[in-house]
N, CA, C and O atoms as a printed pandas DataFrame, in Angstrom:
     atom_number atom_name residue_name chain_id  residue_number  x_coord  y_coord  z_coord
0              1         N          MET        A               1  129.870  -73.378  -57.489
1              2        CA          MET        A               1  128.659  -74.147  -57.377
2              3         C          MET        A               1  127.474  -73.195  -57.540
3              4         O          MET        A               1  127.420  -72.143  -56.903
4              5         N          HIS        A               2  126.546  -73.568  -58.380
5              6        CA          HIS        A               2  125.288  -72.845  -58.521
6              7         C          HIS        A               2  124.303  -73.467  -57.545
7              8         O          HIS        A               2  124.087  -74.678  -57.572
8              9         N          LEU        A               3  123.706  -72.657  -56.686
9             10        CA          LEU        A               3  122.854  -73.176  -55.622
10            11         C          LEU        A               3  121.413  -72.748  -55.843
11            12         O          LEU        A               3  121.122  -71.560  -55.980
12            13         N          LEU        A               4  120.520  -73.719  -55.875
13            14        CA          LEU        A               4  119.094  -73.475  -56.009
14            15         C          LEU        A               4  118.420  -73.866  -54.706
15            16         O          LEU        A               4  118.549  -75.009  -54.267
16            17         N          ALA        A               5  117.704  -72.942  -54.080
17            18        CA          ALA        A               5  117.023  -73.205  -52.806
18            19         C          ALA        A               5  115.520  -73.271  -53.040
19            20         O          ALA        A               5  114.955  -72.462  -53.776
20            21         N          ASP        A               6  114.888  -74.241  -52.406
21            22        CA          ASP        A               6  113.439  -74.375  -52.492
22            23         C          ASP        A               6  112.972  -75.273  -51.353
23            24         O          ASP        A               6  113.788  -75.777  -50.582
24            25         N          SER        A               7  111.675  -75.470  -51.248
25            26        CA          SER        A               7  111.145  -76.320  -50.189
26            27         C          SER        A               7  109.968  -77.112  -50.709
27            28         O          SER        A               7  109.381  -76.784  -51.740
28            29         N          ILE        A               8  109.631  -78.168  -49.974
29            30        CA          ILE        A               8  108.488  -78.995  -50.313
30            31         C          ILE        A               8  107.782  -79.376  -49.014
31            32         O          ILE        A               8  108.431  -79.680  -48.013
32            33         N          ALA        A               9  106.466  -79.358  -49.036
33            34        CA          ALA        A               9  105.684  -79.737  -47.862
34            35         C          ALA        A               9  105.520  -81.249  -47.839
35            36         O          ALA        A               9  105.267  -81.867  -48.873
36            37         N          LEU        A              10  105.662  -81.838  -46.670
37            38        CA          LEU        A              10  105.533  -83.280  -46.501
38            39         C          LEU        A              10  104.397  -83.587  -45.532
39            40         O          LEU        A              10  104.199  -82.873  -44.549
40            41         N          LEU        A              11  103.670  -84.630  -45.811
41            42        CA          LEU        A              11  102.627  -85.109  -44.920
42            43         C          LEU        A              11  103.080  -86.473  -44.411
43            44         O          LEU        A              11  103.155  -87.435  -45.175
44            45         N          LEU        A              12  103.379  -86.548  -43.123
45            46        CA          LEU        A              12  103.889  -87.785  -42.532
46            47         C          LEU        A              12  102.736  -88.595  -41.967
47            48         O          LEU        A              12  101.977  -88.111  -41.127
48            49         N          CYS        A              13  102.609  -89.822  -42.429
49            50        CA          CYS        A              13  101.520  -90.696  -42.005
50            51         C          CYS        A              13  102.090  -91.932  -41.323
51            52         O          CYS        A              13  103.183  -92.393  -41.652
52            53         N          ARG        A              14  101.347  -92.450  -40.389
53            54        CA          ARG        A              14  101.758  -93.701  -39.764
54            55         C          ARG        A              14  101.344  -94.856  -40.680
55            56         O          ARG        A              14  100.525  -94.656  -41.577
56            57         N          PRO        A              15  101.886  -96.044  -40.477
57            58        CA          PRO        A              15  101.479  -97.186  -41.294
58            59         C          PRO        A              15   99.973  -97.420  -41.184
59            60         O          PRO        A              15   99.409  -97.378  -40.091
60            61         N          GLY        A              16   99.339  -97.663  -42.306
61            62        CA          GLY        A              16   97.906  -97.908  -42.326
62            63         C          GLY        A              16   97.067  -96.653  -42.436
63            64         O          GLY        A              16   95.839  -96.734  -42.427
64            65         N          ALA        A              17   97.699  -95.495  -42.540
65            66        CA          ALA        A              17   96.949  -94.241  -42.584
66            67         C          ALA        A              17   96.104  -94.141  -43.851
67            68         O          ALA        A              17   95.018  -93.562  -43.821
68            69         N          TRP        A              18   96.585  -94.695  -44.959
69            70        CA          TRP        A              18   95.802  -94.660  -46.194
70            71         C          TRP        A              18   94.498  -95.420  -45.987
71            72         O          TRP        A              18   93.435  -94.947  -46.390
72            73         N          TRP        A              19   94.570  -96.578  -45.372
73            74        CA          TRP        A              19   93.389  -97.396  -45.110
74            75         C          TRP        A              19   92.410  -96.643  -44.214
75            76         O          TRP        A              19   91.204  -96.645  -44.458
76            77         N          ASP        A              20   92.938  -96.005  -43.181
77            78        CA          ASP        A              20   92.086  -95.240  -42.272
78            79         C          ASP        A              20   91.370  -94.121  -43.007
79            80         O          ASP        A              20   90.181  -93.890  -42.786
80            81         N          GLY        A              21   92.088  -93.422  -43.884
81            82        CA          GLY        A              21   91.491  -92.328  -44.633
82            83         C          GLY        A              21   90.413  -92.806  -45.582
83            84         O          GLY        A              21   89.388  -92.146  -45.752
84            85         N          LYS        A              22   90.640  -93.943  -46.197
85            86        CA          LYS        A              22   89.673  -94.481  -47.149
86            87         C          LYS        A              22   88.402  -94.940  -46.453
87            88         O          LYS        A              22   87.306  -94.810  -46.999
88            89         N          HIS        A              23   88.549  -95.476  -45.245
89            90        CA          HIS        A              23   87.401  -96.061  -44.555
90            91         C          HIS        A              23   86.864  -95.190  -43.423
91            92         O          HIS        A              23   86.065  -95.654  -42.609
92            93         N          GLY        A              24   87.292  -93.954  -43.368
93            94        CA          GLY        A              24   86.648  -92.989  -42.490
94            95         C          GLY        A              24   87.184  -92.851  -41.079
95            96         O          GLY        A              24   86.593  -92.106  -40.298
96            97         N          THR        A              25   88.242  -93.506  -40.708
97            98        CA          THR        A              25   88.798  -93.318  -39.364
98            99         C          THR        A              25   90.060  -92.464  -39.484
99           100         O          THR        A              25   91.178  -92.978  -39.445
100          101         N          ARG        A              26   89.867  -91.176  -39.626
101          102        CA          ARG        A              26   90.990  -90.247  -39.819
102          103         C          ARG        A              26   91.672  -89.966  -38.481
103          104         O          ARG        A              26   91.017  -89.826  -37.448
104          105         N          ARG        A              27   92.979  -89.890  -38.526
105          106        CA          ARG        A              27   93.752  -89.492  -37.364
106          107         C          ARG        A              27   94.617  -88.311  -37.747
107          108         O          ARG        A              27   94.818  -88.027  -38.928
108          109         N          ARG        A              28   95.110  -87.650  -36.770
109          110        CA          ARG        A              28   95.955  -86.479  -36.988
110          111         C          ARG        A              28   97.245  -86.881  -37.698
111          112         O          ARG        A              28   97.867  -87.890  -37.362
112          113         N          GLN        A              29   97.636  -86.074  -38.686
113          114        CA          GLN        A              29   98.843  -86.339  -39.452
114          115         C          GLN        A              29   99.846  -85.217  -39.206
115          116         O          GLN        A              29   99.469  -84.058  -39.029
116          117         N          ALA        A              30  101.105  -85.571  -39.198
117          118        CA          ALA        A              30  102.158  -84.578  -38.983
118          119         C          ALA        A              30  102.532  -83.934  -40.304
119          120         O          ALA        A              30  102.668  -84.623  -41.316
120          121         N          ARG        A              31  102.697  -82.638  -40.304
121          122        CA          ARG        A              31  103.118  -81.908  -41.505
122          123         C          ARG        A              31  104.481  -81.288  -41.233
123          124         O          ARG        A              31  104.702  -80.680  -40.185
124          125         N          ARG        A              32  105.377  -81.444  -42.173
125          126        CA          ARG        A              32  106.731  -80.906  -42.082
126          127         C          ARG        A              32  107.075  -80.247  -43.400
127          128         O          ARG        A              32  106.424  -80.484  -44.417
128          129         N          VAL        A              33  108.111  -79.412  -43.373
129          130        CA          VAL        A              33  108.605  -78.779  -44.596
130          131         C          VAL        A              33  110.080  -79.139  -44.747
131          132         O          VAL        A              33  110.870  -78.954  -43.822
132          133         N          LEU        A              34  110.436  -79.646  -45.905
133          134        CA          LEU        A              34  111.815  -79.993  -46.210
134          135         C          LEU        A              34  112.396  -78.882  -47.078
135          136         O          LEU        A              34  111.961  -78.680  -48.212
136          137         N          HIS        A              35  113.384  -78.160  -46.541
137          138        CA          HIS        A              35  114.047  -77.078  -47.247
138          139         C          HIS        A              35  115.317  -77.658  -47.868
139          140         O          HIS        A              35  116.116  -78.289  -47.178
140          141         N          LEU        A              36  115.499  -77.444  -49.165
141          142        CA          LEU        A              36  116.621  -78.032  -49.888
142          143         C          LEU        A              36  117.462  -76.962  -50.566
143          144         O          LEU        A              36  116.948  -75.948  -51.039
144          145         N          ALA        A              37  118.765  -77.212  -50.603
145          146        CA          ALA        A              37  119.688  -76.417  -51.411
146          147         C          ALA        A              37  120.340  -77.402  -52.373
147          148         O          ALA        A              37  121.039  -78.324  -51.951
148          149         N          THR        A              38  120.108  -77.205  -53.652
149          150        CA          THR        A              38  120.558  -78.136  -54.673
150          151         C          THR        A              38  121.666  -77.521  -55.507
151          152         O          THR        A              38  121.569  -76.364  -55.916
152          153         N          ASP        A              39  122.717  -78.284  -55.763
153          154        CA          ASP        A              39  123.797  -77.871  -56.652
154          155         C          ASP        A              39  123.311  -78.107  -58.074
155          156         O          ASP        A              39  123.176  -79.256  -58.496
156          157         N          THR        A              40  123.045  -77.036  -58.822
157          158        CA          THR        A              40  122.495  -77.190  -60.164
158          159         C          THR        A              40  123.521  -77.718  -61.161
159          160         O          THR        A              40  123.143  -78.197  -62.231
160          161         N          ASP        A              41  124.805  -77.641  -60.836
161          162        CA          ASP        A              41  125.821  -78.190  -61.728
162          163         C          ASP        A              41  125.780  -79.715  -61.745
163          164         O          ASP        A              41  125.932  -80.327  -62.802
164          165         N          THR        A              42  125.578  -80.327  -60.587
165          166        CA          THR        A              42  125.619  -81.787  -60.473
166          167         C          THR        A              42  124.252  -82.409  -60.213
167          168         O          THR        A              42  124.072  -83.606  -60.440
168          169         N          GLY        A              43  123.286  -81.623  -59.742
169          170        CA          GLY        A              43  121.984  -82.150  -59.384
170          171         C          GLY        A              43  121.940  -82.731  -57.981
171          172         O          GLY        A              43  120.908  -83.257  -57.565
172          173         N          ASP        A              44  123.043  -82.645  -57.244
173          174        CA          ASP        A              44  123.118  -83.184  -55.889
174          175         C          ASP        A              44  122.486  -82.228  -54.883
175          176         O          ASP        A              44  122.499  -81.012  -55.070
176          177         N          ILE        A              45  121.940  -82.791  -53.827
177          178        CA          ILE        A              45  121.437  -81.986  -52.719
178          179         C          ILE        A              45  122.633  -81.579  -51.871
179          180         O          ILE        A              45  123.310  -82.431  -51.295
180          181         N          ALA        A              46  122.892  -80.282  -51.795
181          182        CA          ALA        A              46  124.047  -79.773  -51.057
182          183         C          ALA        A              46  123.741  -79.611  -49.571
183          184         O          ALA        A              46  124.636  -79.748  -48.737
184          185         N          ALA        A              47  122.484  -79.320  -49.233
185          186        CA          ALA        A              47  122.095  -79.135  -47.837
186          187         C          ALA        A              47  120.590  -79.324  -47.727
187          188         O          ALA        A              47  119.849  -79.081  -48.680
188          189         N          SER        A              48  120.146  -79.762  -46.548
189          190        CA          SER        A              48  118.712  -79.913  -46.301
190          191         C          SER        A              48  118.412  -79.637  -44.833
191          192         O          SER        A              48  119.225  -79.915  -43.951
192          193         N          VAL        A              49  117.227  -79.083  -44.590
193          194        CA          VAL        A              49  116.764  -78.792  -43.237
194          195         C          VAL        A              49  115.288  -79.173  -43.175
195          196         O          VAL        A              49  114.503  -78.763  -44.030
196          197         N          LEU        A              50  114.910  -79.956  -42.167
197          198        CA          LEU        A              50  113.520  -80.351  -41.967
198          199         C          LEU        A              50  112.958  -79.529  -40.814
199          200         O          LEU        A              50  113.514  -79.528  -39.716
200          201         N          THR        A              51  111.848  -78.828  -41.069
201          202        CA          THR        A              51  111.253  -77.960  -40.061
202          203         C          THR        A              51  109.769  -78.261  -39.908
203          204         O          THR        A              51  109.201  -79.060  -40.653
204          205         N          GLY        A              52  109.163  -77.617  -38.943
205          206        CA          GLY        A              52  107.716  -77.673  -38.799
206          207         C          GLY        A              52  107.060  -76.880  -39.908
207          208         O          GLY        A              52  107.741  -76.190  -40.667
208          209         N          ARG        A              53  105.770  -76.967  -40.008
209          210        CA          ARG        A              53  105.081  -76.324  -41.131
210          211         C          ARG        A              53  105.020  -74.805  -41.027
211          212         O          ARG        A              53  104.659  -74.139  -41.997
212          213         N          ASP        A              54  105.368  -74.244  -39.865
213          214        CA          ASP        A              54  105.286  -72.800  -39.683
214          215         C          ASP        A              54  106.546  -72.059  -40.116
215          216         O          ASP        A              54  106.535  -70.829  -40.174
216          217         N          ALA        A              55  107.621  -72.764  -40.419
217          218        CA          ALA        A              55  108.875  -72.119  -40.822
218          219         C          ALA        A              55  108.803  -71.742  -42.300
219          220         O          ALA        A              55  108.541  -72.592  -43.151
220          221         N          ASP        A              56  109.036  -70.467  -42.599
221          222        CA          ASP        A              56  109.014  -70.052  -43.995
222          223         C          ASP        A              56  110.369  -70.308  -44.656
223          224         O          ASP        A              56  111.369  -70.547  -43.980
224          225         N          ASP        A              57  110.382  -70.254  -45.987
225          226        CA          ASP        A              57  111.596  -70.562  -46.743
226          227         C          ASP        A              57  112.757  -69.648  -46.373
227          228         O          ASP        A              57  113.874  -70.117  -46.154
228          229         N          GLY        A              58  112.500  -68.365  -46.304
229          230        CA          GLY        A              58  113.561  -67.399  -46.056
230          231         C          GLY        A              58  114.237  -67.555  -44.711
231          232         O          GLY        A              58  115.420  -67.244  -44.571
232          233         N          SER        A              59  113.504  -68.031  -43.722
233          234        CA          SER        A              59  114.091  -68.174  -42.388
234          235         C          SER        A              59  115.103  -69.310  -42.311
235          236         O          SER        A              59  115.840  -69.405  -41.329
236          237         N          GLN        A              60  115.156  -70.164  -43.310
237          238        CA          GLN        A              60  116.046  -71.323  -43.283
238          239         C          GLN        A              60  117.301  -71.146  -44.134
239          240         O          GLN        A              60  118.127  -72.056  -44.202
240          241         N          VAL        A              61  117.460  -69.997  -44.782
241          242        CA          VAL        A              61  118.633  -69.775  -45.631
242          243         C          VAL        A              61  119.924  -69.865  -44.826
243          244         O          VAL        A              61  120.889  -70.475  -45.287
244          245         N          GLY        A              62  119.966  -69.276  -43.642
245          246        CA          GLY        A              62  121.161  -69.342  -42.805
246          247         C          GLY        A              62  121.525  -70.772  -42.445
247          248         O          GLY        A              62  122.697  -71.147  -42.478
248          249         N          SER        A              63  120.521  -71.571  -42.102
249          250        CA          SER        A              63  120.770  -72.981  -41.767
250          251         C          SER        A              63  121.305  -73.746  -42.963
251          252         O          SER        A              63  122.201  -74.579  -42.821
252          253         N          LEU        A              64  120.767  -73.472  -44.131
253          254        CA          LEU        A              64  121.246  -74.147  -45.342
254          255         C          LEU        A              64  122.677  -73.725  -45.671
255          256         O          LEU        A              64  123.512  -74.561  -46.016
256          257         N          LEU        A              65  122.957  -72.420  -45.560
257          258        CA          LEU        A              65  124.303  -71.938  -45.872
258          259         C          LEU        A              65  125.334  -72.443  -44.868
259          260         O          LEU        A              65  126.499  -72.620  -45.223
260          261         N          ASN        A              66  124.925  -72.678  -43.618
261          262        CA          ASN        A              66  125.842  -73.237  -42.614
262          263         C          ASN        A              66  126.326  -74.623  -42.999
263          264         O          ASN        A              66  127.419  -75.030  -42.607
264          265         N          LEU        A              67  125.528  -75.348  -43.759
265          266        CA          LEU        A              67  125.862  -76.716  -44.131
266          267         C          LEU        A              67  126.688  -76.814  -45.420
267          268         O          LEU        A              67  127.092  -77.907  -45.818
268          269         N          ILE        A              68  126.936  -75.679  -46.065
269          270        CA          ILE        A              68  127.673  -75.670  -47.337
270          271         C          ILE        A              68  129.055  -75.094  -47.099
271          272         O          ILE        A              68  129.201  -73.977  -46.603
272          273         N          ASP        A              69  130.072  -75.874  -47.461
273          274        CA          ASP        A              69  131.447  -75.437  -47.215
274          275         C          ASP        A              69  132.160  -74.957  -48.477
275          276         O          ASP        A              69  133.307  -74.516  -48.398
276          277         N          ARG        A              70  131.519  -75.030  -49.620
277          278        CA          ARG        A              70  132.134  -74.569  -50.872
278          279         C          ARG        A              70  131.633  -73.168  -51.218
279          280         O          ARG        A              70  130.596  -72.724  -50.725
280          281         N          SER        A              71  132.387  -72.487  -52.070
281          282        CA          SER        A              71  131.930  -71.173  -52.523
282          283         C          SER        A              71  130.810  -71.367  -53.542
283          284         O          SER        A              71  130.762  -72.372  -54.251
284          285         N          LEU        A              72  129.932  -70.408  -53.598
285          286        CA          LEU        A              72  128.824  -70.535  -54.535
286          287         C          LEU        A              72  128.592  -69.248  -55.281
287          288         O          LEU        A              72  128.880  -68.156  -54.792
288          289         N          SER        A              73  128.072  -69.399  -56.462
289          290        CA          SER        A              73  127.628  -68.275  -57.275
290          291         C          SER        A              73  126.841  -68.846  -58.440
291          292         O          SER        A              73  127.414  -69.641  -59.185
292          293         N          PRO        A              74  125.658  -68.531  -58.646
293          294        CA          PRO        A              74  124.776  -67.663  -57.865
294          295         C          PRO        A              74  123.944  -68.447  -56.861
295          296         O          PRO        A              74  123.959  -69.678  -56.844
296          297         N          PHE        A              75  123.214  -67.707  -56.021
297          298        CA          PHE        A              75  122.199  -68.267  -55.140
298          299         C          PHE        A              75  120.867  -67.998  -55.823
299          300         O          PHE        A              75  120.494  -66.843  -56.029
300          301         N          ILE        A              76  120.150  -69.057  -56.173
301          302        CA          ILE        A              76  118.901  -68.924  -56.926
302          303         C          ILE        A              76  117.742  -69.366  -56.042
303          304         O          ILE        A              76  117.818  -70.409  -55.393
304          305         N          GLY        A              77  116.683  -68.585  -56.014
305          306        CA          GLY        A              77  115.498  -68.941  -55.238
306          307         C          GLY        A              77  114.254  -68.388  -55.895
307          308         O          GLY        A              77  114.344  -67.592  -56.830
308          309         N          ASP        A              78  113.090  -68.803  -55.416
309          310        CA          ASP        A              78  111.852  -68.258  -55.954
310          311         C          ASP        A              78  111.488  -66.964  -55.218
311          312         O          ASP        A              78  112.270  -66.471  -54.406
312          313         N          GLY        A              79  110.326  -66.427  -55.496
313          314        CA          GLY        A              79  109.929  -65.142  -54.938
314          315         C          GLY        A              79  109.856  -65.098  -53.423
315          316         O          GLY        A              79  109.950  -64.019  -52.838
316          317         N          SER        A              80  109.690  -66.252  -52.766
317          318        CA          SER        A              80  109.610  -66.246  -51.304
318          319         C          SER        A              80  110.950  -65.902  -50.659
319          320         O          SER        A              80  110.995  -65.584  -49.470
320          321         N          TYR        A              81  112.042  -65.962  -51.424
321          322        CA          TYR        A              81  113.362  -65.607  -50.915
322          323         C          TYR        A              81  113.716  -64.149  -51.193
323          324         O          TYR        A              81  114.795  -63.698  -50.807
324          325         N          ASP        A              82  112.842  -63.412  -51.847
325          326        CA          ASP        A              82  113.124  -62.021  -52.202
326          327         C          ASP        A              82  112.878  -61.112  -51.000
327          328         O          ASP        A              82  111.851  -60.439  -50.904
328          329         N          ARG        A              83  113.848  -61.113  -50.089
329          330        CA          ARG        A              83  113.787  -60.274  -48.887
330          331         C          ARG        A              83  115.171  -59.689  -48.652
331          332         O          ARG        A              83  116.186  -60.293  -48.998
332          333         N          LYS        A              84  115.191  -58.517  -48.066
333          334        CA          LYS        A              84  116.448  -57.812  -47.823
334          335         C          LYS        A              84  117.411  -58.633  -46.962
335          336         O          LYS        A              84  118.611  -58.650  -47.235
336          337         N          ASN        A              85  116.909  -59.311  -45.932
337          338        CA          ASN        A              85  117.790  -60.083  -45.051
338          339         C          ASN        A              85  118.398  -61.297  -45.766
339          340         O          ASN        A              85  119.488  -61.735  -45.397
340          341         N          ILE        A              86  117.730  -61.841  -46.764
341          342        CA          ILE        A              86  118.288  -62.969  -47.530
342          343         C          ILE        A              86  119.472  -62.484  -48.348
343          344         O          ILE        A              86  120.520  -63.130  -48.366
344          345         N          TYR        A              87  119.315  -61.353  -49.023
345          346        CA          TYR        A              87  120.430  -60.779  -49.797
346          347         C          TYR        A              87  121.623  -60.525  -48.879
347          348         O          TYR        A              87  122.761  -60.839  -49.228
348          349         N          ALA        A              88  121.355  -59.956  -47.708
349          350        CA          ALA        A              88  122.434  -59.627  -46.772
350          351         C          ALA        A              88  123.125  -60.890  -46.261
351          352         O          ALA        A              88  124.351  -60.924  -46.154
352          353         N          GLU        A              89  122.353  -61.919  -45.946
353          354        CA          GLU        A              89  122.937  -63.152  -45.410
354          355         C          GLU        A              89  123.792  -63.873  -46.447
355          356         O          GLU        A              89  124.884  -64.345  -46.131
356          357         N          VAL        A              90  123.312  -63.957  -47.661
357          358        CA          VAL        A              90  124.088  -64.612  -48.723
358          359         C          VAL        A              90  125.347  -63.804  -49.021
359          360         O          VAL        A              90  126.427  -64.377  -49.166
360          361         N          THR        A              91  125.225  -62.496  -49.113
361          362        CA          THR        A              91  126.369  -61.637  -49.413
362          363         C          THR        A              91  127.407  -61.664  -48.301
363          364         O          THR        A              91  128.605  -61.611  -48.580
364          365         N          ALA        A              92  126.975  -61.744  -47.054
365          366        CA          ALA        A              92  127.921  -61.783  -45.936
366          367         C          ALA        A              92  128.759  -63.065  -45.961
367          368         O          ALA        A              92  129.947  -63.033  -45.637
368          369         N          ARG        A              93  128.158  -64.174  -46.338
369          370        CA          ARG        A              93  128.875  -65.452  -46.341
370          371         C          ARG        A              93  129.613  -65.712  -47.640
371          372         O          ARG        A              93  130.681  -66.324  -47.643
372          373         N          HIS        A              94  129.045  -65.248  -48.746
373          374        CA          HIS        A              94  129.635  -65.470  -50.072
374          375         C          HIS        A              94  129.570  -64.161  -50.856
375          376         O          HIS        A              94  128.663  -63.977  -51.667
376          377         N          PRO        A              95  130.520  -63.246  -50.627
377          378        CA          PRO        A              95  130.455  -61.922  -51.257
378          379         C          PRO        A              95  130.458  -61.962  -52.784
379          380         O          PRO        A              95  129.925  -61.061  -53.431
380          381         N          GLU        A              96  131.050  -62.990  -53.352
381          382        CA          GLU        A              96  131.129  -63.088  -54.813
382          383         C          GLU        A              96  129.842  -63.640  -55.434
383          384         O          GLU        A              96  129.684  -63.601  -56.654
384          385         N          ALA        A              97  128.934  -64.147  -54.621
385          386        CA          ALA        A              97  127.728  -64.795  -55.130
386          387         C          ALA        A              97  126.680  -63.779  -55.563
387          388         O          ALA        A              97  126.363  -62.836  -54.839
388          389         N          ALA        A              98  126.155  -63.997  -56.753
389          390        CA          ALA        A              98  125.012  -63.213  -57.204
390          391         C          ALA        A              98  123.755  -63.841  -56.608
391          392         O          ALA        A              98  123.664  -65.064  -56.500
392          393         N          VAL        A              99  122.802  -63.024  -56.227
393          394        CA          VAL        A              99  121.533  -63.517  -55.703
394          395         C          VAL        A              99  120.499  -63.313  -56.803
395          396         O          VAL        A              99  120.190  -62.182  -57.179
396          397         N          VAL        A             100  119.963  -64.429  -57.318
397          398        CA          VAL        A             100  119.061  -64.382  -58.466
398          399         C          VAL        A             100  117.696  -64.929  -58.053
399          400         O          VAL        A             100  117.563  -66.095  -57.680
400          401         N          MET        A             101  116.693  -64.067  -58.126
401          402        CA          MET        A             101  115.329  -64.501  -57.844
402          403         C          MET        A             101  114.349  -63.477  -58.381
403          404         O          MET        A             101  114.669  -62.291  -58.460
404          405         N          PRO        A             102  113.157  -63.922  -58.751
405          406        CA          PRO        A             102  112.158  -62.952  -59.207
406          407         C          PRO        A             102  111.611  -62.175  -58.015
407          408         O          PRO        A             102  111.576  -62.694  -56.899
408          409         N          PRO        A             103  111.188  -60.948  -58.243
409          410        CA          PRO        A             103  110.596  -60.189  -57.129
410          411         C          PRO        A             103  109.252  -60.785  -56.730
411          412         O          PRO        A             103  108.577  -61.424  -57.537
412          413         N          ARG        A             104  108.876  -60.568  -55.477
413          414        CA          ARG        A             104  107.562  -61.001  -55.007
414          415         C          ARG        A             104  106.474  -60.243  -55.761
415          416         O          ARG        A             104  106.730  -59.194  -56.351
416          417         N          ALA        A             105  105.279  -60.776  -55.736
417          418        CA          ALA        A             105  104.155  -60.110  -56.394
418          419         C          ALA        A             105  103.879  -58.752  -55.755
419          420         O          ALA        A             105  103.402  -57.841  -56.431
420          421         N          SER        A             106  104.170  -58.605  -54.474
421          422        CA          SER        A             106  103.913  -57.353  -53.767
422          423         C          SER        A             106  105.163  -56.474  -53.670
423          424         O          SER        A             106  105.200  -55.549  -52.859
424          425         N          ALA        A             107  106.177  -56.747  -54.481
425          426        CA          ALA        A             107  107.444  -56.021  -54.392
426          427         C          ALA        A             107  107.272  -54.544  -54.774
427          428         O          ALA        A             107  106.469  -54.196  -55.639
428          429         N          ALA        A             108  108.047  -53.698  -54.105
429          430        CA          ALA        A             108  108.064  -52.266  -54.394
430          431         C          ALA        A             108  109.497  -51.785  -54.255
431          432         O          ALA        A             108  110.273  -52.374  -53.503
432          433         N          LEU        A             109  109.859  -50.736  -54.959
433          434        CA          LEU        A             109  111.207  -50.186  -54.854
434          435         C          LEU        A             109  111.416  -49.596  -53.465
435          436         O          LEU        A             109  110.536  -48.930  -52.919
436          437         N          SER        A             110  112.589  -49.849  -52.906
437          438        CA          SER        A             110  112.896  -49.288  -51.592
438          439         C          SER        A             110  113.322  -47.834  -51.737
439          440         O          SER        A             110  113.498  -47.339  -52.850
440          441         N          ALA        A             111  113.485  -47.155  -50.613
441          442        CA          ALA        A             111  113.866  -45.751  -50.622
442          443         C          ALA        A             111  115.275  -45.555  -51.184
443          444         O          ALA        A             111  115.587  -44.483  -51.703
444          445         N          VAL        A             112  116.122  -46.567  -51.089
445          446        CA          VAL        A             112  117.503  -46.441  -51.560
446          447         C          VAL        A             112  117.718  -47.138  -52.907
447          448         O          VAL        A             112  118.858  -47.391  -53.294
448          449         N          ALA        A             113  116.648  -47.445  -53.612
449          450        CA          ALA        A             113  116.763  -48.189  -54.860
450          451         C          ALA        A             113  117.574  -47.451  -55.930
451          452         O          ALA        A             113  118.261  -48.085  -56.732
452          453         N          GLU        A             114  117.501  -46.138  -55.948
453          454        CA          GLU        A             114  118.256  -45.373  -56.948
454          455         C          GLU        A             114  119.756  -45.380  -56.681
455          456         O          GLU        A             114  120.549  -45.336  -57.622
456          457         N          THR        A             115  120.157  -45.433  -55.405
457          458        CA          THR        A             115  121.580  -45.345  -55.065
458          459         C          THR        A             115  122.202  -46.692  -54.728
459          460         O          THR        A             115  123.394  -46.891  -54.962
460          461         N          ASP        A             116  121.427  -47.617  -54.188
461          462        CA          ASP        A             116  121.959  -48.911  -53.745
462          463         C          ASP        A             116  121.170  -50.032  -54.407
463          464         O          ASP        A             116  120.293  -50.641  -53.794
464          465         N          LEU        A             117  121.497  -50.293  -55.667
465          466        CA          LEU        A             117  120.795  -51.305  -56.434
466          467         C          LEU        A             117  121.219  -52.702  -55.974
467          468         O          LEU        A             117  122.411  -53.008  -55.937
468          469         N          THR        A             118  120.257  -53.539  -55.626
469          470        CA          THR        A             118  120.554  -54.913  -55.203
470          471         C          THR        A             118  120.000  -55.888  -56.210
471          472         O          THR        A             118  120.143  -57.099  -56.040
């Protein structure tokens, strides 16, 4: 299974919230983030986690991988997943899986980049 991880921000409104916004009676709205792991072979959602707006993408990789019982290769994510702990977590659970993602804009070579290429 090829796994693509990403997230989307959601704005949860109560019934009638559009009317309130249009006519000036704004109320507090709940914001959540839906983290998804999608099987790119079938297009199916393999796992999902709903969190508060303060949870970053990388912190939810373990939760997503806990919900997947099949082997995967590769694990694909955007630059927000380019962290050492993400590589380690995916490799620990699925040693055969390649981790494919672009480096972050602020990425720099680590001290062990010459000897331990990841």
